[in-house]
N, C-alpha and C positions, 0 to 999 in steps of 0.2 A: 791831763796826765803830765803835769809839769813837775820836774824834779827840783830839789833845792839846789842852790849854787854849789854847796859843798859836795853834794852827790855828783853833780855834773863834773866837777873838777876831778873827783876820784875816778869817774867813768872814763873821762878823757885820758887820764894817766894809764888806765888799763888798756884803752883803745890804741894807745901809742904803740903797743907791742903786737897788736893784731894785724893780720894780713886781710885784704879784701876777700870775702867769701863768694861774692857775686859780682859779675862784671856785666854792665848793661851797655851794649854797643848800638850799631845801626838799626837793628830790628826793634829796639825799644823794649817796652815792658810787655813781653809776651806772656802767655799763660804758664809756660815752663819756668820762666824767670820769677813770676809771682809765686808759684808753688815753692821754689827754692828759697825765696826771701822769707816766706811764711815759716817754712821748716827751720831755717837758720835762726829766726827770731824766737821760735818756740824752744829750740834746743839751747841756744847760746845767750839769748836776751840782748846782748850787746854785740853788734856786728859792723863791719865796714863793707861798703858797697862802692865799686868804682864805676863812675858814670862817664862814658866817652861821648860827650856832646860837643857841639860846635861853638855854642855861646854860653855865657853866664846865665842869661835869661832862661835858656832851655834847661840848664842844669838846675836852676832854682825851681822851675815849674815841675820838673821830674821829681825832685826831692819832695816838694809839697804833695804831689800825687801819691808817692810811696808812703809818706808819713800818714796821710789821711786814710788811705786804703788799708793799711796794716795797723792803724791806731798806734803808731810809733812816734817817737820824739827824736828829732835831729839834734844831736848834741854838738856836732862839729862838722865843718865843711872846709876842707883845705884842698885846693887844686881840683882834681877830678874825683876825690874820695870823700865820702860822707860817712859819719859814724852815727848809727841810729840805735835806739834803745826801746825795748818793749818788755815790760815785766812779764815773766812767765807765771801761769796759774800754779803749776807745780814744777819748780825748777829742779833739774837733775844735777846733783853736786858734781857728777863726772863730766857734764857737758857745759854747764853754765859758766861763761867767762867771769861773771861776778863772783859766784861762790868759790870758784877755784882760786881766785886772786885774794879774796878776803879771808879764806880759811887758813 
C-alpha cells in the first residue's frame, strides 16, 4: 500500500493543517481507541494521531502496530504526532480530508 513520493508530499501538505483526532496515552491501544482510529480512517482517510509515549522505540513500535492492524501507511512522524493514510473504499466528499482539499 505504498503511495508515490509526489502523493506523499501532497498528503503531508494537507496533514500540516490537520489536528490530531486521536490521542493515545498511558492506557495504550484500547478497544475504544481502535474503534475511533478505524472510524476516523474510514471517514477522513488522512488523520493525525498523538502518541504520548516515553521513548522513541515505544513510539515506533506503537506506530508499526497501528499501521499493520489498520492496513494504513505512516506518512510522517514528528515529535509525538504521526500522520497516517488509508484509502477509503467509498470516500465521502464531505468528510474525506483528501477530497475536500483537492476539490
